[in-house]
N, C-alpha and C positions, 0 to 999 in steps of 0.2 A: 504341620501340614498333614492332611489326611490323604495318604497314598491310595487307600482303597476308594475313597471318594473320587479321586482323579481317574482311576481305572473304570469307574462307573459312568463318567460323563464324557470321556474322550474315546476316540477310536483307538484300536489296539496299538498301532505303531506310534501314534502321538503320545499316548499314555506311557508306553515303555521309555520313550526318549525323555519326556519331562520328568518322570519318576527317577530315571537314572541320574539326571542332572541334579535333582533335589537331594538324592541320597548322597552324592559326592560332598555336599556342603557339610553334612553332619557325620557321615560314615567313612569318607575316604573312598578309595577305589580298589578295594581288595577283591579277590575272586568271588567270595560269597556275596558281597554287595552287588557285584555285576550280575549275579544270577537272580537277584530279588525282583527286578521289574517283570521278568518273564513269569515268575511264580505268582506275583500279585495279580497280574492280568488273568492268569489261568484260574486262580481261586475265584475271581469275580465271575468268570465264564461259568465255572462249575456252580456257583451260587444262584445263577439265573434259573436253574432247574427248580429251585424252591418256589419260584413264582407261580408254578402250576398248582400249588396247594393254596387254597383260599386263606387259610389261617396264617400262612407265611407271607402272604402278599399284602403290600401296603397300597391302598387306593389314594394316590395323591390328589389333592384338591386345588393345586395351582396357587397356593399361598405359602411363601417361604417365611421362616421364623422372623427374619429381620424386617421384611416389608410388612409383616403383620403386627409388628410391635412387641413380639414376645420378649419379656424381660426388660423392656424399655420403660415400663412404669407409666404408660399413658393409657388412652382409651382403648387401644388395640390390646394391650396386655390385660386390661380390666375385662374386656370382652372374652378373651380366651379363658381367663380364670373363672368367669361366670359359668362357662360351659363345663369346665373341669370340676367345679364345685357341684354343678348339677349332676354330673356323672357320678361323683363320689358321695353326694348327700351332705357335703360340708357347708360351711357358712363363711362369710367374709370376716374372718378373725385371724389373728396372728398365730393362734395355737389351737389345738384340739383337746377337748376334755372328755374323759371317760371316768365316770364316778368322781373320785377326788384326785385322779392322776391327770396331769397336763403335759403335753408334748409339743415341741415346735422344731422346725428345721430351717436353717438359712444356708444358702450357697455362698461359696467363696466369691468375693467381688471379681468380676471378669477381668478387670484391668490391674489387679494386684498380683498376678501370677509371678512376676519377677521380684516381688516384695513380700515373700511368703510369711514372715513374721506378722506383718500387719494384716495380711490376708487371714491368717489363723485367728488372730486376736479379734478382729472385727466380726468375723463370722460367728465366733463363739459368743462374743458380747451381744450380738443381735439376737441369737437364739435364746440366750438366757433372759434378755430383756423382754422377749415376746411372751414368756411365761410369767415373769414377775409383774408385768402390767395387767395381767388377769388375776392377780392376787395369790400367786403361788410362791412356795419356798423351793428354790432350785436344789436339786439333789445330785444330778450327774449329767455327763456329756457323752455323746456318741459322735465319732469322727469317721468320715469317709473321704479319703484324699486320693487323687489320681495324678500321676506324673506322666507326661509324655516321655518317649523312649530316651531322649537325650538330656533330660533334666538331671542336673547334678544332685546327688543324695543330700547335699547340704540344704536344698530347697525343702526336702521332706522334714528334716530335723528343725529347721527354722520355723516351718509351719507348726509343728508340734509344740515348739516353745511358745509360739503365740497363743495357741489354744490353752496351754498349761498356765500362762500368765493369768488368764481369767479364772481357770479352774482353781488354782491354788489361792489366789487372792480372795476368792468367794468361799473357800472352804468346801469345795465340791469334790466329786470323784470323776475320774475318766473311766466310764463303764465299759465301753466297747469301741472297736474301730476296724476299719478296712483300709488297706493300702494296696493300690493296683496301678497298672499303667493304662493310660488312655489308649484304647484301640489296640492293646497288645503291641505287636511289632509294626503296626501299620500306620501309626501316627508318630512322625518325627518332629523334633523341636524340643523346646524346654517348657512348654505350657504346663501349668498346674491347675486342676479343677477339683471340685468335690463340694462337700457340705458338712455342716456341724449340726447335730441335734441336741436338744436340751430336754430333760425330764424333771418334772417337779411335782410337788403335792400341794393341792389347794388347802389353805389353812384359814381362809376367810371368805367373804362373799365374792362372787365372780364379777369382775368389772368389764362386762361385755359391752360392745357398742350399742346393742339393742336396748340397753338400759337407759340410754340418753333420751331426754325428753325436751319438748318445746320449752323455751325460756331458761334452760340450763345454760350457765355461763361456761366458757372454755378457758381454763387456766393452763398456761404452758410454762414449762421450766426452760432455763437457758440451754441452748444446744450448741455443741462444739463440732458436730458431725462425726461420721464414722468412716466406713469404707469408701463411700462416694466422695466425701470431702478429701480424704487421703489421696484418692486417685486424681481429683481436681488439682490438688497442690503439686503432686509429683509430675503430672504430665503438662503442667503449665509452668514448670521451672520454679516452683515455690515450696521446696520440700520442707522447710522449717515449719510451715503451717500444718503439715501432716502430724507433727509431734503433738499439736494441741488435741488430737483426737484420742490419744492414749489415756483414757479415763474410763472409770466405771461409775461415774456420778449418776448417769441416767438409770442404770440398773439399781443402784443403792437407793435412789430417790423413789423408784417404783415400789421397792420393798418397804421403805419407810412409810410411804403413803398407805400401803395395804395394811401394815401392822399397827400403825399409830394414828393415822388420819382418815381411816375408812369412813367415819361418819360424815365426812365432807364430800366424798367422791362417789359418784354413781357409775361412771364409765371411765375407762382409761385406755389409752393407746400410745403408740410412739409415732413421731413424725419422721418416717423413714422413706420407704420406696415410693418415689413419685412425689414426695413432699406433701405439704398440706393440701395441695390440689387432689392428690389421690386419696388421702385420708377423708377429705370431704365427700368424695364419691362413695367411699365405702360406708361412711356414717349415714349418708343419705339413703344408700341402698338398704341399710338395716332399719332405718327409722322413718323414712319418707319426708324428712325434714331438710332444710337448707342450713348450711353453716354461714353465718354472717361474720366476716373477718375484718378486724382492724389491722390493715397491712402495716402500718407504722409501728404499732405495738408488737406485731409479729417480728419485724426486723430488729427491733430493740432487744429482743430476747435471743438473738444469735450472738455467739461469742464475737466480740469486736474484731479480733484478728481474722477470724473466718469471714465475717461480713465484709471487711475491707477487701479481702481477696476476691470474693464473689463480685463486688461492685467494680473492682478494677478490671475484672475479666468479662464484665457485662453478662453475668449469669443470674438468672431470676431465682431467688431463693425460695419462692413459693412452689417451684417444681423440683426441689432438690431435697434429699435426705439430710436433715440437720440433727437428727437423733435427740430431739426433745421429748419430754413426756407431756402428753396432752390429756387433760382431765375435765370431765363434765361435772359441774357442781351447781347447787343452788345456794351455796354459801361462799362466793368467790373471795370476799374480803377476808373472812376468817381463814380460808385455805391458804391464801397468799401469806397472811401473817404467820400461820403455823409453820409453813415451809421456810419462812425467813428465820424462824427460831433455830432451824437446823442448818442455817447457812446456805439455803437453796434459793437462788434468785428465780423469781417467777412473776407472772403478771397475767391480767385478763386480756386475751387476744380476740375474743369474740363471743358469740352466743348462738344457740340453736333456735330457729324460728320456723313457722309454717313454710311450706314449699314456695319458693320465690322464682321458680322457673329454671333454676340451675342448682347444682349441689353446693356451689361456692359463690357467694356474692360479697362485695365490699360493703362498708357501712352506708354507702349511698344507694345500695340496692343494685349496683351494676354487676352483671355476671362476670366471674373470673373464669376464663376458659380452661377446660381440661383438654390439653392437646394430645396429639398422637404419641409423643414421646415425653419423657421427663426433660428438664432443662438440659441443654447441651453443655456439658462441663469439660470437654477436652477438645483440642483442635480437630481431631478426627470426627467427633460427634457434631461439631459445628458444620463441617463440610457435608456430612451425611444429611443433616437437616432434620426437620420435624414433620415430614410428609410421608404419605403412603400412596401407592398407585391405585388403591381401592377407595371407594366411598365407604361410609360406615355400613350401609346396607349390603354392599358387595362383600365386605369383609365378614360381616355376620353370616351371610349365606355360606361362605366357604368354611368358616369355623363350625357352623351347624352341620355342614355335610361331613366334616371330619369327625365330629362328635357322633353322628348317627352311624357312620361306618364302624367306628370303634365299638359302639354300643351293640351293634349287630353281632360283631365278633365276640364280644363279652358274653352275650346271652347264649350264643351257640356253645361256647366252652362251658358255661355254667350248666347247661342242660346235660352235656356229656359227663361232667363231673358228678352230678347228682345221680345219673344212671349208673355210673361205675361204683359210686358209694353204696347204692342200693343192691348191687349184684353180689 
């Protein structure tokens, strides 16, 4: 619970009363704790003075993160990232490349805070996979983990163990890290957040989405899922399915393809955030093409235990991270055969064609919708639903406004920095 946030949205008396009640849950009722509500409210009052300085002021655009789809891996999230990438000059890829160095970063899955070993494992696995699918040899890991004030220290060490399970199994190094508390003294509870970065060296050609071409076939490997499937299993009372996700087969497959099967593959990515629906949008954004998907073949390449769970829970696997490797190739039969020699199950799930009016269509040419959020995979997500109070145009207007405000601030500071550097 963000105590500072409460003090910012409530009147003083109400804020003090509610903060006091919340503090008792975790902190008890000692004299220092009883003094905290007054101090928190006073700090917030003091901080209001900062709003008179333009660079310290945030111009809100009236669109909250949740209702805008941030992190929900649907069209809202895609729109936000489009402007973030425009701001930074990046591209719709899983990792960034400078000369022959490649880096990526993945956040801890938001629902795995109370299961830190799996949170660390899957964030690390995802970051490493993001660089291996581009043709890199992974070298090291960077960790940034934050614990709320009441999180037991065992959460930190469990998280680190999950990270190191990947690091040691892959023969990598843990290069650097940062360990902090969320909000210092002003966020109570046991939440864990943060991210894991991976660094690698490109040793072969780059398997970027932009390399995909019309008439390339899409070969996909079997997917067991990662952090999202783990959260699905845990919060729907099927924890045994989560154990299926403790694998590095996807990372090893990507490395095997880059090192030994590169002649067959032109582009490579993973079926993760937002599932194949989101991947199709990003491929289309890079190439101007449509992904034609054989839905039945796609389903057949999901681990049977995982697929059974998704079907029982009525969760659409097209909008979910299944952690497969997806490859664009003009030699699909040869690629499937060669993967089979390494014991890797794969198949042709579709192909790329000229624009058909939507990023993703089925084999009959029917559009497969890219919704506001990824598939709802927990009871809470099903209640929240897959809608937004904004039209797409209204949401883009607000995202664009936030982008412009931030760019104005950035340009102002850059001018100051250049003046100072020249003086």
